[in-house]
Structure formats: C-alpha cells, structure tokens
N, C-alpha and C positions, 0 to 999 in steps of 0.2 A: 505492500498499498506503500504509496507517494504523499508522504507531508510536508506540505508546502506552507512555506514562512513568509512573511515580510513581514524587513526589521526596518524602521524609518530611526533614522539616524543612524551612524555609525562612527558616533566620537569617542568619549570617554567610559560607555556603558555598550556602547551597538558595537563596536571593535572586539571589545573584549567576547562578549555577548556571540555573535556572529565565529569567530577564531574558534567558540567552546563546541558552540554546537556542526559547524562545517567538518569538522574533527571523527566527528562519531558518524558519520555518510549516513545518518539517520532520513535529513529531510531535502527538500528541495529551496535554496532560499534565495528572497529577491532582495537587494541589499540596495536603500533609494537614500542618499543626501545630496544635497547640490553642493556644499561644502568642500572647499579646500583643503590639504594640511600645512596649516603655519607651525612655524620654529618651537611656540609653545603648547604647542596640541603633542609633540613628540616628547615631554617627558611626563605627561600623565594617561596618554593616549595611546594604541595600539599600532601604531605609526613609526618612521624612523630616520633620520638628515635626509636623506635620499628622497623620501614622498613628499617634503615642502614642496608645496604648488601645484603638487597634482588633484586631482577629487580623490575624495577620502574613499567613493565606492571600486575607484581603480588600482587604491596600491592593496585592496584585500582578495585575497585572491583563490582562499582556502576551497577545494570543490569547485571551481572555478563559476563562482555564482552571476545572478542574473540578475544586473545591475542599473539603475537607475541612478540622474543624477540631475533630475528634476523633482520639489517639490510636491509631495502629495498633498489634494486639492480635492482630488471629487471623489465618489466611492466608486467611481469606474476604477479609478489605479486601486481599490483595496478591493474590489469582489475577485472572487473565486483562491481565497486561501484561507486553511484552515485556519490560519491562528495569524496576526497583524500583533507586531511587539512594534510597541512605542519607546524609542529611546532618545528623542529628540531634544532638542535642550531651551524648548517655549514652550509655556502655553497654550497656544492658540494652537498647534501641533494636533497638543493633546485633546483641545474641545471636539479638534475634529473627527478623530479618530473613534469618539466617545459618543459623539453623534452621528458619525457613518455607518459605526460597529454594528448599530440595533435598525439600520434602513431596510429592511425585505431583501433587495440585490445581493446585500452582503453577509456573510457566513454570519458577523455581530459575535466572531468568539476574538477575543484583542485581550492582551496584555501590556499597564506601563510600567516600565520602570525605572526611576527616578532615582539623583545624589546630588546632593548641595552639601558640601561640607563632611562635617560627620554624621549626616543623615541621610536617610536612602527609605525606599519606600518599592514594595511590592504590588499594586492595586491590579485585580482583574475583571473581566467583563461577567465575574459570578459575585462582585459586590453591590450591597442593598444599592441599587441607585439615587436612595435620596439623599446617599453621600455624595452626591456627583459636585455637587455645588462648591462641599467642603475640601475634594478632593482637587476643581478644577479653579480654584480661586490661589490670587497673587499677580505677581506685576503683569506688565504685557512684556512681551520681545522675548530676547532668548539672556538664560543664563548660564554660568559653569556648574558643570558640577561639583568644580573647589571650590566655590565660592569666591568671598574677595578676598579674602588672606592671601591666595595663591597671585597675586599680582602679574599678572601676564606672566611670570613663568621670570620673572628677577628674582626671586629667590624660591627654588626647590624644594631645600628644607621644610615648605609649607605644604607642600604638596600632601591630600586629602585621598585615600586610596578606597574608600567608601563605593565610590562606579564600580569599582574591578568585586568586591562583596556581592555587590548588587545585580552584577553580571551573571555571575556563579550561581546567585540563587535562583535569578530566573532562568540558566541553564536547567536546572533540577527540575523546577516547577513543569520546565517545557517534556524536560523528559518525563517527568511521573502521569502530567495531564495526557500526552499524548498518547499512557499503556493506561489506560481510565484508571490510576491510584485517585487519590484524594491531594483535595491538595486546596491550600489554603485558598480566600480570597481576595485579603487584604494584608497588605504586614508592612511595619514599621521599626526602622532598627537606628541605633543610635550609636555610633560606636567611640 
C-alpha cells in the first residue's frame, strides 16, 4: 500500500522530519517549500554550506521525493494525500491546512508540528476543533523555530534543538498512525 505524505515546510522541523521518514522507504513523500537556504539555516536546519542559495526542496534528496517550490494556497494542492504535515514557519499556512483539511475534496488528515525556542507542539486533525482558535492564535507572518534568542546566527551558543525533538516525535506519530496504533491528538513539550 502506497502511503502518500505531503510535508509543507522543510526548514527547522521539516528538513529533519523528511529525512527520518524518507529513510524508512515506507512513504511516497512530496515536500513543498518556496524558500532558499540562508547561511543561518545551516546552523540548525538539515542543510550545509554548499546548499546556501539553493531551494530547500532541491537540497533534500533521500528517496527521490516529489518537490514543489510553490506555496500551498489551494485545496487542490493537498488533495490526494493520506497525510498532510504542516511544518511551515507561519500561522497563515497552518490556518490554510486546518481549513482545507476539512473540505470534502481533501482526505482531511493532517498533522501540525511546531517549535519555538524551548517549546514544541504536535497537533493532529483528531484534536477537538473547539480548540482550533487557540491553536491558531498568534502573530501574523513568519517566525523562527529558534525564537528571538538566536539573533540570525550571530550567536550559535543560543541554538535550541526542540525542533529536532518535535521532528522525531512527529515521525514516531506518523509511523504509529499508519500502523493503526493509538496516537495522541495533541501534545505540548517544554524542554
């Protein structure tokens, strides 16, 4: 059985999540991210100095994923996946996934992974929708999984690794979910 996954955002969380899942050879994975690698990304994301200036999706090659350099903006873009995993760095994309995930032409199965500083969260489509406003509250625009302390890579002693922990937790959730094992509907961690 082919298990189709879409990972939206392959930065701090998504670049590690993709590699973990791709190594298992259990999934057909599409990765979507319009961003290019910046030097600061090489300190805490799954990229290297030679990747700087290239599209993030083009730098990740385990298992020959399908790659998209386009933003996810429509229901058609998430149609046909068994699971959509949002690792994007802004709430606007998350709001879109939550909203589109429940439309009839989509399978409606999504996982939201996020981290900022020492805090991380896993939220799934199974979470009570009455909490959606709380899950989707926050500032507009993009934010880093490093929080404000990282200061654009000028002080690498302040790097947080919660995003890597969340990628691992997310990968375990995906494995268990596809194996019809019990999984949590939501989880928040503070390291």
